[in-house]
N, C-alpha and C positions, 0 to 999 in steps of 0.2 A: 321425219327426223327421229333418230334413235335417242330415246330418253334414258335407256337402261344401259348398265355396264355389267359385264360378267364379273362375278365374284368367285375367287378360287378358294374353295374350302374342300379339304380332303374327303370326298365321298366317291362312290362308284363312278366310272366314266360315263355311264348312261344318264347321270343326273347333272343338270346344268342349273346354276343358281345365278339369278340376275338381281342386281340392286337397283331400286328406283326410289325417287323421292316419295315420301308418304303422301304428298299432295297430289300425286298422279294416280293413286288408288281410287277407283271409281266405286262409290257407294250407291247402290241402286235405290231409287226413291228419294224424294226431296226431304222427307221428314224422318230421318233415322237418327234421332238424338242419341239413343243408346250406343250405336256404333260410333258415332262421331266423338262421344265422350270417351269411349275406350281408346279410340285412335289418338286422342289428344295426349295420352301417356307416352306414346311412341314418337320417333322422329324419322324413321325410315322403314322401308319394307324390302323384303327379299321375295322374289318369286322363284319357286322351285319347280322345274319342269323336267319330266322324264318320259322316255318312250317305253319304259319298263312297266307293263301292265301286270299286276299280280295274278297269277293263274292258280295259286294255292294260298292257303292261310299263312303258310310259312313265308311266302314272297311278300304278302301284305304286311306281316309283322316286321319283316326286314326294312321295308320302306318307311314304316312308322318309326322304327328304332333309329333309322338314319336321320329323320327329322329331329329326334331328340338329341342325337349326337351333334347336330348342327347347333342346337340350343346350347349344349354344354361347351362347344368350341367357342361360341360367341361370349358366353358368360365367363369363360377362362380369360378372355380378352377384355374383361370388365364392361361388357355390354349386357343388357337385359333383353332376352329374346323370348318370343311366344309363338310357337308353331301351330298353325291350323292343320287339321286333319285332311288327308287326301279325300277326294269324293268317292269313297267306297265304304261299305259297312265295316265296322270295327271287327277285327279278326280274333280278338283276345277271349271272347266268350261266345257261347252259343246264344242265338237271339232269345231263346226261351229263358236263359239264365241271366240275361242282361238286367242289371238294376239301375242303369243310368237315369231313367225317367224318375225313379224313386229316390235318386240321390245316393244310391249305395253301390256305385261301380266297384266291381271286384278288382279292377286294374286301374286305379285312379291316376297312376303315373303316366299312363298312355292315353287317357281320355282328353280329347281336344275337340273343340267345335270345328266345323268346316268353315272355309272363308265365306261361303254363302250364308252361314249362320250369322255372320256379321254384316250381311247384305252387300257383300263385295261382289261386283261383277268382274270376275277374274279374267275372263276371255276378252272383254272390252278393254280392261286395263292393259292386258298384254298386247293387244292389237295397237292401242294408242302409243305404247312405249316401244313398239317394234320388236317385241319378243316373240319368237316362234313358238307355236303350240305343238309340243311333242306328244300330246295325248293325255297326260296325267299331270295336273298342276295343283299347286297349293301356295300358301302365303305364309311368310314368317314376319311378324312385326318385331322391330328392333328399336330399343332405346339406347342410343350410342353413348358410351362413356358413363354407364350407370349400372348400379346393381338393381336388385328387385325393389329397392326402396321406392315408395310412391305407388307401388302396385297394391299393397294391402289396404 
């Protein structure tokens, strides 16, 4: 049974966005209170899947910027959105210069955790929802009809 529906947001043709109920997102492990508390802020999820694998830092930056554009698009429609990072290294700094672990990221506007950082089993979630795996996937959490209030 297909639980997901395609959502049309203007991005490149190689990116497909699926909307699923937040209750269908699979959190790995039975005792992940931190992830469950975070998820309680939101009420739906978008799964972003693409066959575009970044071959350069420029490609990787473009994919991340597209996620942020989706956030802006949703926020313009009075929703609060939080995009997770694609599962590849951050392309905005050299690893030796990265201050993320010290809490001093040089590009904080682009810093996002991955879906696995929230203990999300994205592939199992996609499989259960009938969403095809195009190779590179991530998650955007959405609080519909809300601004960022309640996030702080």
